C-alpha positions, 0 to 999 in steps of 0.5 A: 517461499516459506510460510510462517510456522503458525500458519496452516494449509488454508493460509498457505493456499492464499499465500500460494494464490498470491504468488500465482497472480504475481507470476502471471503479472511478470509475464507482461514484458512491455508497458500496458494501460489499465483502468483504476477508479475510471482513469487510465494508468500505465503499468511497467514491468516489475511493478505491482499491477492493478490489472492483476491485484484488485485491492488497488481499485478498491482502495483508490475508489474508497480511500476517504481523502479530505479536501486540501490535505497533505498526504503521504503514500508508502508503496505507490507502485503505479501511483494510481492511489496517489493520483486518485487522491489528488483528483479527490482533492488532496492538496499535495501527495508525496509517494515513497517506494522502495522499488526504483521501477515503481518510482519511474512508473509513478513518475510516468503516471504523474506526467500522464495526468498532469499532476506535476507539482501536486504529486511527488514520488521519492525512492526509499524505505518507508520514511527514510527519504523524509526530513525529520520535521516533515509531517502530513495530515494522512499517511496511507499504505496498502500494506503487504499482507503476506506474512512469510519467514524468508528474508531475501525477496525481490522489490516486487515481492515486497509489494505482497509479502512482508517477512516477519511483518518487519516493514509493517511494524516499522511503518506503524511505529514510525507514523506518529513522527510524521503526523500532524496533530489530529492526523491519521494513518490509513492502512489498506489490509486484508484480514483474509490474507494477513494477520489482523491480530499483529496489526492491532498489536503494532497499533497498540504499541504505537499508541494508535486506536484502530477503526475499520472504515471500509470492507469489501469482499473480492475474488482473486484465486480465492475469495478474500476480504479487504479493509481500510483501517484508520489509526489515530493517536490515543488521547 
């Protein structure tokens, strides 16, 4: 894949490291189980895998879920974060994924954890499957941090790469249409692998104030830092 022109060799090394992990995950051709936040989840082929990408574990364990809230997760993949949010006390969780394999994978884990009626998954691009008046207390996305130029990428690659940050921009811009009063956007991010300056620009354009709620050091191919940012509408 082609890196953006402003990025140097160091950033490209991180992009290539992410691709290396993605290619390793593609070697799994049969469903398998992995553990997230102390619970077992099924992982299907062609789905962003918590076995290979450690941010799912970090975000699932540290996402600040409020008891009784209605939550929307974009890009659930296996559904591990949505289901963990329900265990933490979310009253209702709606998950939307552009990848049909991820939708089926999330459905399998909803059934595994007996979360029917609490966690629901839909297929579509960002907020597309929602009704115009459908609103939530919290909207979360473990955003694809990798900024690239190439437009034509697979559904699995969209879990880690965002061409020109178009999806991230649309996610932040559209969030206010589906937030209840005093609602919040939670953004899973990596300031090592992603462009925090662009994230901040999108938030400012959308009238959101960003605060960092969580950060952790981790190791994939290279040392990386992961964060959870909270966006709230400016008063």
